C-alpha positions in Angstrom: 28.5 14.7 18.4 26.5 11.9 20.2 27.7 8.4 19.4 24.2 7.4 18.1 24.3 10.2 15.6 27.8 9.2 14.6 26.7 5.6 14.0 23.7 6.8 12.0 25.9 9.0 9.8 28.3 6.1 9.3 25.4 3.8 8.2 24.2 6.4 5.8 27.7 6.8 4.4 27.9 3.0 3.9 24.5 3.1 2.1 25.8 5.8 -0.3 29.0 3.8 -0.9 26.9 0.7 -1.7 24.6 2.7 -4.0 27.6 4.0 -5.9 29.0 0.5 -6.2 25.7 -0.9 -7.6 25.4 2.1 -10.0 28.8 1.3 -11.5 28.0 -2.5 -11.6 24.6 -2.0 -13.3 26.1 0.4 -15.8 29.0 -1.9 -16.6 26.9 -5.0 -17.0 24.4 -3.1 -19.2 27.3 -2.0 -21.4 28.7 -5.5 -21.7 25.3 -6.9 -22.7 24.9 -4.2 -25.3 28.4 -4.7 -26.7 27.8 -8.4 -26.8 24.5 -7.7 -28.7 22.7 -10.2 -26.5 19.3 -11.0 -28.0 16.0 -11.6 -26.2 16.2 -15.3 -27.2 19.6 -15.7 -25.4 18.2 -14.0 -22.3 15.1 -16.1 -22.5 17.2 -19.3 -22.5 19.1 -18.1 -19.4 15.8 -17.4 -17.6 14.5 -20.9 -18.6 17.6 -22.4 -17.1 17.0 -20.3 -13.9 13.4 -21.5 -13.7 14.5 -25.2 -14.0 17.1 -24.8 -11.2 14.6 -22.8 -9.1 12.1 -25.7 -9.3 14.6 -28.4 -8.6 17.1 -26.8 -6.3 15.3 -23.7 -5.0 17.9 -21.5 -6.7 17.6 -17.7 -6.3 19.8 -15.4 -8.5 21.2 -12.0 -7.7 19.5 -9.3 -9.6 20.1 -5.6 -10.1 17.4 -3.3 -11.4 16.6 0.3 -11.7 13.9 2.0 -9.6 12.6 5.4 -10.7 12.0 7.9 -7.9 9.5 10.6 -7.6 11.9 13.1 -9.2 12.3 10.8 -12.2 15.8 9.8 -11.2 16.6 6.1 -11.4 18.9 4.3 -9.0 19.9 0.7 -9.0 18.5 -1.6 -6.3 19.6 -5.2 -5.5 17.8 -8.4 -4.7 17.4 -12.1 -5.2 15.1 -13.4 -7.9 13.3 -16.7 -7.8 12.1 -17.5 -11.3 8.8 -19.4 -10.9 7.7 -19.7 -14.5 8.5 -18.6 -18.0 5.6 -17.9 -20.3 6.1 -17.5 -24.0 3.2 -16.6 -26.3 3.8 -15.5 -29.9 5.8 -12.3 -29.6 5.6 -11.9 -25.8 7.7 -13.5 -23.2 6.8 -13.0 -19.5 8.4 -14.3 -16.4 6.6 -15.0 -13.1 9.2 -14.3 -10.4 9.5 -13.6 -6.7 11.8 -10.8 -5.7 13.5 -10.5 -2.3 15.0 -7.0 -2.1 18.3 -6.7 -0.4 19.3 -3.1 -1.0 17.7 0.2 -1.7 19.2 3.6 -0.9 16.3 4.5 1.4 16.5 1.3 3.4 20.1 0.4 3.1 21.0 -3.3 3.4 17.8 -5.5 3.9 18.3 -8.9 5.4 16.2 -11.8 3.8 12.9 -12.0 5.6 13.1 -8.4 6.9 10.9 -7.2 4.1 8.2 -9.4 2.4 8.9 -11.0 -0.9 7.1 -9.5 -3.9 5.6 -11.6 -6.7 6.1 -9.9 -10.0 5.7 -10.3 -13.7 8.7 -9.3 -15.8 8.7 -9.0 -19.6 11.7 -9.8 -21.9 11.8 -7.7 -25.1 14.1 -6.1 -27.6 14.3 -2.3 -27.3 15.1 -0.3 -30.4 17.6 2.4 -29.8 17.6 4.9 -32.7 20.4 6.9 -31.1 22.8 4.1 -31.7 22.1 3.4 -35.4 18.9 1.5 -35.0 20.4 -1.2 -32.7 18.3 -3.3 -30.5 19.0 -3.9 -26.8 17.4 -6.7 -24.8 15.5 -5.4 -21.8 13.7 -7.1 -18.8 11.2 -4.8 -17.2 8.5 -5.2 -14.5 4.9 -5.0 -15.6 3.4 -4.7 -12.1 5.4 -1.7 -10.9 6.6 0.4 -13.9 9.0 2.3 -11.7 11.1 -1.0 -11.5 12.8 -1.7 -14.8 16.0 -2.9 -16.6 16.5 -6.0 -14.5 19.8 -7.8 -14.9 20.0 -11.2 -13.3 23.4 -12.7 -12.8 23.8 -16.4 -13.5 27.0 -16.7 -11.4 25.5 -15.5 -8.1 23.2 -18.2 -6.8 21.7 -19.0 -3.4 19.6 -22.0 -2.5 18.8 -21.0 1.1 16.2 -18.3 0.5 13.1 -20.5 -0.1 11.7 -19.9 3.4 11.7 -16.2 2.8 9.8 -16.4 -0.5 6.3 -16.9 1.0 
C-alpha cells in the first residue's frame, strides 16, 4: 500500500473516532439536560451571559449540534459559537450567532479560518415529548438551515482568540 493511501486511511480512521466521541458526548449532555429538566428560561439566561462575555471579551463557546444528512441520518458536528445578540419577544426567543465549524465527518477537523464563519439565527424553545409522559425538553435549533439542530453550547469551554475568524 502506498504511504499516501495509508496516511489518508489513517486520517479517515481518526475522523470516525472523533465522530464517535462527539456522538457519545452529545447524547450524554442531552440526557443530563433532560434529567435536570432544564427550562428554556435557564438556557436563555446562559445565552444572555454568553452574549455579554462575547461583547466584552470576544468569548466564543464550544458547541455541539446535529446535522441531518441526505439519508435522514443525523450526526453531531462541533464548532465555536459567538453569541452576538439575544432577542426575546413574547413567546419567542432567538439568538443571533456566528458559528465557526471545527469538525464534520465529511471534512474532519477544520482549523479556525479554514472555512468561513456562518451567521445564523437560533431559536430556544421547549419541546413537548409525549413519549416521556408529556415532559418538556429545552431545544435550541437553527432557523436558517433546518438540517442543523439541537445545539448544545458548553459554558466551560471558552476561547477569546477567535474574533479575527468571525468576519
